[in-house]
C-alpha positions as CSV (number, residue, x, y, z in Angstrom):
1,M,-22.1,75.0,-75.4
2,A,-19.1,76.0,-73.6
3,R,-18.5,74.7,-70.2
4,R,-17.2,76.9,-67.6
5,H,-14.7,75.4,-65.3
6,H,-15.4,76.3,-61.8
7,Y,-12.3,76.0,-59.9
8,K,-12.9,76.4,-56.3
9,R,-10.5,78.7,-54.9
10,R,-9.0,77.1,-51.9
11,S,-8.6,79.4,-49.0
12,K,-5.3,78.7,-47.3
13,K,-5.9,78.3,-43.6
14,P,-3.0,79.1,-41.4
15,S,-1.2,75.9,-40.3
16,Y,-0.9,75.4,-36.6
17,E,2.3,74.1,-34.9
18,I,2.3,72.2,-31.6
19,D,4.2,74.1,-29.0
20,V,5.8,71.5,-26.7
21,T,8.1,73.7,-24.8
22,T,5.8,73.9,-21.8
23,F,5.5,70.1,-21.8
24,L,9.2,69.7,-22.0
25,N,9.7,72.2,-19.1
26,L,7.3,70.1,-17.1
27,M,9.2,66.9,-17.9
28,V,12.6,68.5,-17.0
29,V,11.2,69.1,-13.5
30,L,9.1,66.0,-13.1
31,I,11.5,63.3,-14.1
32,P,14.3,64.2,-11.6
33,F,11.7,64.6,-8.9
34,L,10.3,61.1,-9.5
35,L,13.8,59.6,-9.7
36,I,14.7,61.2,-6.3
37,T,11.6,60.1,-4.5
38,A,11.6,56.6,-5.9
39,V,14.5,55.8,-3.7
40,F,12.5,56.4,-0.6
41,S,9.5,54.2,-1.5
42,R,10.1,50.6,-0.5
43,M,7.9,47.6,-0.3
44,T,8.3,44.9,2.2
45,I,7.4,41.4,1.2
46,V,6.9,38.6,3.7
47,E,7.2,35.2,2.2
48,L,4.5,32.9,3.5
49,T,4.0,29.2,3.0
50,L,1.0,26.9,3.4
51,P,1.0,24.5,6.4
52,S,1.8,21.0,5.3
53,S,-0.3,18.0,6.4
54,A,2.3,15.5,5.4
55,G,4.7,14.0,8.0
56,G,7.9,15.9,8.7
57,P,11.0,15.1,10.7
58,S,11.0,12.1,12.9
59,T,12.3,13.3,16.3
60,A,9.9,15.0,18.7
61,E,12.0,18.2,19.2
62,E,12.5,18.7,15.4
63,S,8.9,18.1,14.7
64,F,7.7,20.7,17.1
65,Q,6.1,23.6,15.2
66,P,3.9,26.1,17.1
67,E,0.5,26.8,15.6
68,V,-1.4,29.9,16.6
69,V,-5.1,29.2,16.1
70,V,-7.2,32.4,16.2
71,R,-10.8,31.8,17.1
72,E,-13.6,34.2,18.0
73,D,-13.4,33.5,21.7
74,G,-9.6,33.6,22.0
75,I,-6.2,32.4,20.8
76,E,-5.0,28.8,21.1
77,I,-1.3,27.8,20.8
78,T,-0.9,24.2,19.8
79,N,2.0,21.9,18.8
80,G,-0.1,20.4,16.0
81,K,-1.5,17.6,18.2
82,A,-2.5,19.1,21.5
83,V,-3.3,22.6,22.9
84,I,-0.3,24.0,24.7
85,A,-2.0,27.3,25.9
86,A,-5.3,29.0,25.5
87,I,-5.5,32.8,25.7
88,P,-9.0,34.1,26.2
89,N,-10.2,37.5,24.9
90,K,-10.0,40.5,27.3
91,D,-12.9,42.9,27.0
92,G,-13.9,41.6,23.6
93,E,-10.4,42.0,22.1
94,F,-7.5,39.5,21.6
95,D,-4.9,39.6,24.3
96,L,-1.9,40.2,22.0
97,Q,0.5,41.1,24.9
98,T,0.0,37.7,26.5
99,L,0.5,36.0,23.1
100,S,3.8,38.0,22.6
101,D,5.0,36.9,26.1
102,F,4.1,33.2,25.4
103,M,5.8,33.3,22.0
104,V,9.0,34.6,23.6
105,E,8.9,31.8,26.1
106,L,8.4,29.3,23.3
107,K,11.4,30.7,21.4
108,Q,13.6,30.4,24.5
109,T,12.5,26.8,24.9
110,Y,13.0,26.0,21.2
111,P,15.8,28.4,20.0
112,E,16.5,26.5,16.8
113,Q,12.9,26.5,15.6
114,D,12.1,29.2,13.0
115,A,8.8,27.9,11.6
116,A,5.3,28.6,12.9
117,S,1.8,28.5,11.6
118,V,-1.0,31.0,12.0
119,L,-4.4,29.5,11.5
120,M,-7.5,31.7,11.6
121,E,-11.3,31.2,11.5
122,A,-13.0,32.7,8.4
123,Q,-14.9,35.5,10.2
124,I,-11.8,37.0,11.9
125,P,-10.9,40.4,10.4
126,Y,-7.8,40.5,8.3
127,D,-6.2,43.2,10.5
128,Y,-5.9,40.6,13.3
129,L,-4.0,38.3,10.9
130,I,-1.4,41.0,10.3
131,Q,-1.1,41.9,14.0
132,I,-0.7,38.2,15.0
133,M,1.8,37.5,12.3
134,D,3.9,40.5,13.5
135,I,3.8,39.1,17.0
136,V,4.8,35.6,16.0
137,R,7.6,36.9,13.7
138,S,9.4,39.3,16.1
139,V,9.3,41.0,19.5
140,E,10.2,44.6,20.5
141,V,12.5,44.7,23.5
142,P,13.2,48.1,25.2
143,V,16.9,49.0,25.2
144,E,18.7,51.4,27.6
145,N,20.1,54.3,25.6
146,G,21.3,56.5,28.5
147,I,18.9,59.4,27.6
148,E,16.2,59.9,30.2
149,G,12.6,60.2,28.9
150,E,13.4,58.4,25.6
151,E,12.9,54.7,25.1
152,E,14.4,52.8,22.2
153,Y,13.2,49.4,21.1
154,E,15.1,46.6,19.3
155,L,13.5,43.9,17.2
156,F,14.4,40.3,17.9
157,A,13.3,37.5,15.5
158,L,11.1,34.8,17.0
159,F,9.6,32.5,14.3
160,S,10.4,34.1,11.0
161,E,9.1,31.3,8.7
162,I,5.3,31.7,8.9
163,S,2.6,29.5,7.3
164,V,-0.9,30.8,7.0
165,G,-4.1,28.8,6.8
166,D,-7.6,28.2,7.9
167,A,-8.3,27.0,11.5
168,P,-9.6,23.5,11.8
């Protein structure tokens, strides 16, 4: 018996090539655009430390470090041992302007001091932490620029070394 060899005829399918010219055109436009805009995006980082409970310097003036304690009913400013000032809430909101004025007075009294602590109760919203940290770090002072109707402000550093923690 003779065997028939059945050879399957292979149909040759057309081979496809990947056309990357469109993708390359996109990259030619996209890469310079991303490189140009990357210069304008900046991230600001504020270095924070945790308040230390260990003893510090020995003299009274050197050991003074203002602590801003934020509570539900208001803001207290302490020196670590006693309350220096208490700023009650106004209309259910924290009185940030009074806090700013008091921090300027403290900086004038202790010009060499750069460290301060911000201590908050757990239920206070995070947004208030940021606002209070900004007030403790710097103050905006209006500057005369000679142009009527326009006000310019200049930032002055108050207590730039901020420690953050939970209120006692």
